[in-house]
N, C-alpha and C positions, 0 to 999 in steps of 0.2 A: 154815589153822590159826591155831591162838591160842596166846599162853603162856599153860603150865600154870599155875597160884597155887599148888602144889608145889615144881613147878621140879623134879624128881626125875629128867627127861627129860636130855639134852645137849643145852645151851644153851638150856636152858629151856622148848622150845617143843616141843608135840604135840598131837596132829588131837584133839580132843574128838568119838572115832567110838566105839564098841565100851563095855564096860562095866567101871567102875575100881571094886574093892568098896573101894578107900582112900578115893575123896571123901564128903562129905556127899552131895551127892546125886550119885546114881549115872549113867551116862548108858548109854543103849545105840544099837542099829542107830535106832532111831526119832528119831533126835537126827542128823539128817542133815547133815551139813556141805560145804555146795560146794566142792569144788575144780576149777582152773581146766580143761578138759579133759576132763573127765569121769574119771578119775582110778578103777578099782575099788579095790574092799578087802574082803576079805573073798569077794568075789564077788560083789560088790555097783557098779556105779557109783554115786559118790560127789560125784551133781549132785541136785537137786530141785526141781523151778518151782513154785513159789507164787505168787496173787495176789494183788495189795497193791491198799488203797484210804486213796483221801488225802482227811482232813476237818483245816478248820482254817476261820478266820475274821481280818482283820485290817482295817484303818485306812488311810486316803493321806490326805493332804493338799497338795494341789497351790499350789506356790510361786507358780509362773510358766507361761507358756508354753512352758515349756520346762525346769522341773525341778516336783518336787515328792516327800514322801520319807512313807515307812511301815512302820506294820509290824504285824507278822505272827507269830499260833504256827499250828503245821502239824503235825496227827497223820499216822502211816502203821499199819495193821491187817493185817492176813493173811489175807486171805481161801479158805479155813477157819479158825481160828487157827492160832495156831503157839505154840507156848511154847521156840523156840531161837532166836530171833535173837539173844537174850549166848550162846550155846553153854550152858547152863545152865537143864536141865527142874526147875523147882521149884513147890510147892502147884500149883492149879486151875486161873490167871489164864495165858489168852496175853499174851506180851510184842508190845510196840506200839512202835513213834519216837516220841518227840514234842519240835520245836522252838518258839525264838523267835527271828524275824531281825526285824532294819534294815535299810532301803534306801535309799538313796539314786535316785532315775531321771534321768537326762537325755534330751530327746527331742532328735535328732541331725538334723538336714537342713533345706533350709530352708521357713521358716515362709511364705516366697510361693510357693512350689512343691506344701507339701504342709500335712496336719492333721495337728496332735495326735493324741495314741490319745484313739479313737471314744469307749472309756468315760467320755471325760471331757466329749462333748457329748450336746447335749442333740437327742434325734434331733429333737426339734421347731420344732428356730434355723432350721429350712431354710424351711419351711412357713412361720412368723412373720417370715422375712426375703420371703419371698413377697408377701403381704400388705400388710406398707405397701409397698413397693417393689419392684414387680414385675422383673423381670431376667427372666425367662427366659417365664413364663406368658404365654400367647400373649391381650389385653386387648381384649374388642370392645367397638367406638367406641359412647359413652357417647351414644344418643339418648333426651331428653325432649321428644319432641312437645306441646304447648298452640296444640290448635284455639280455642281461645276465647278463649286469649292473657287468661287471670283468673289466673296465675301458680301452679295444682298443672296436676301434669301429666296429659295422657289419663288413664293407665292408674289414678291415685286419684281423678279427675273425675268424680264420682258426677252432675253437672248439665253436661255438653261442651260450651251451646250457649249457655251467660251471656249476653247482651249486653254488648259492649265496654263498660270502664269500670265495670261491675257492682260494689256487694261484693259478695266473699264467704267462708263460711267455708273451714276448712283444710280440708274434701272437694269443694271448686269449687262447694256449692252458694249458690245468691244469697239473701242473708240477710233474712230476716224478724225485724225485732230488736223488735215488738211482736208476734210470733204472730197476727196476725191474718186469713193466710192469701194476703197483698197482697207480694209481693217488693218489700222497700225502695226500689228505683229507678225502682218503679210507684208507691211509698205516697203520697199527698200526706198523711198525716199519721201519722207515722213512728212518732209514743207514742202512740197509742189504746188508752184505759179499757176492758180486760174489760166493765166493765157497760155498756162502748158496739157489744160487740157482737151480731148480725154486723154489717158492714162490705161499702160499698157497691165495685166495681171499682179504685174509686181509693183504696182503705183510708181512708176517713173513718166514719167511726163512726155509730150512730143515734142518740146522744143530743144535743140541741137545744144550739147555740150561746149560753152564758152572754152578757145585756145587755152586761155589761163587755167581753167576750173584743170583740164588732163595737164599742164605743164603741172601744176600745183601736186595732183593727186602722185605723178611721176616722182615727184620730191619725194614726197613722204611717200613711197614707196620703196623709195631707195635708202632714203636714213637709215642708219644705224644705228641702234638704241645706244644710249646715250652708257658710258659705263661709271659707274660709281665711285664714287670721291673714294680711296682709300681713309679706311679708321686704323687708329691707332687703340685697340682694345686690351692691350695687357696688365693694365694692373700698375699700383706699386711693388716698386723693387725690395730686397729688404739691402741692409748696407752690408759693408765690408768691413768688420773694422780690425786696423792693427795695432799692435807689441811691439815698440821699439823702433825695427826696421821696414822693410816690404818682402818678408815672407808670409803666404799665405800660409798658417792654423790646418789644420783639421772641420776645422768648423767651418772656415772659410771655405773649404774647397767641396765642404756638407754643402751651401748654401747656394755658391754657383755650380754644382750641379743640377739641384732644381729652379734655379733664373734660366740653366738653359735652355733645358724642359719647355717651357715658355718662351725663351725667344724664339725656340725653332716651330711652335707653336701659333704664330704670332709676326707670320714674315713681311707684313706690312712694316711693320716697326722697327727706327734702328734704335741703337742704347746709348745713349751720353751716358759716359762714362767719369766723371764728377771729382778728382782730387783735390784736397786744401793742403794747405799752407803756403802763406806768402812773406809769411814775418823778416826772412833771410833765403844766403843762397842754397846754403846747404836744404832749408824748410823745403826748398824752390825743387830740387833737386827729387829729394825725398818723394813727394807728393805725384812727381813724375815719378822716379818707380815703382809706385805701389799701385799707380794708373794703368801703365806699362804690365804689370804683373795682371793684376786683374786679366786686362784684353788676352794676352799670352796666353792664361790659361784655360777659358774660353777659347780661341782658337786649337788651339794642339790638346787638350785634351778633349774636347767636349763638340770640337769640328764647329763652332759658330762661323759663318761667312767673316773674314776680317774688316768687306767693305760694310758691316752694319754699324758698324763704331762710331759714337765720337769722343776722339780724345781731349778732352779735357783737367787741367791739371789748375795749381799755384793756385788758387777759389779760398778766398776769404770761409772758417770756418773752422770743424777739430782736424786737425790734423792728422785720425790716427782713423779715422773715415773716410770710406771712397763709398761714392754713391751711384747709385745705378736707374736714371729714367729712362724709360720706353717714351717715344716722342717719333714724330713725319720725318722733322727735319734733318738734313744732309749737314756735315761736315770732313773735316779729314779724321784718319782713321789712325795714323802717326803722326807725331812732330819734333821734329831733333830738341832734343837733351838740353834743358835753359845751363847746365854745366856741368859737361857729362866728368869732366878731373872730381864730381862729389859722387860719382855714382856706386850704389848700393852691391857692394858685395858680395850679398845674401838674395 
């Protein structure tokens, strides 16, 4: 039942069925209007079954794994065509329904237990995930045998029996740098010129050896290995302390006993004995006496060669101290007393 445009019927409603000559577009019995239950009008059932076809297009945007929005337009056509969807037959065109909709979709459920709608998923994602980090595939244990231990697995090794230590290329073949047919591990002349081919079993070419090369070989054979430069690794030595005169205390003697052992263990080292005191003649002479006392004790009591000492006195510094330094330098092991008349008697 539809509202009649003219409103002539009571209440303004009438069935758009049958013929009405007062209307602009007269209806006929061909314009069947469905009534619930299939009422009979003019001897005919007032319902008709038609087939519809939907056609549309839309676009959707994914905002998150739970929410997406979309816009869609959809048409519904009757099959075969029908011109009475609006209750009026007019012209030669059939009626269809078209509408546009906007939607907001919310995916309901626990994402830990359920997946989002499959139309958002790439069907290859599972395959990619398994290839990157297999969790379901049964992966065979990787076995890469290398019988000759040359670093190239047997399945790719074109020369699986190269000797141990022989250099090989990426295919496991023994290298032949100069291409003379003799592998490098047998070749006694790795870079034979092509003009000297063919070579013998040792990879040595047929070119005669230049005279200069023989001379160089003889020189190399007769060269003596260079001697390593001597080094003094004795390290730091303790200082000797004096009180008053030039007499060695028991503590000083014990220190010198240990120093003597280190000196004898480092024969490449000379020992510089340094005395201080330059303020006066008496100070200079006392410095000399103390240096002399240290050297004399090490030579006479500990058996250190006198030639290994360098006698140095009268330097600026603590007058009650005598320092010992290891060195590769040479110098005098004895010097005259600067002021003999002031020599210490102790």
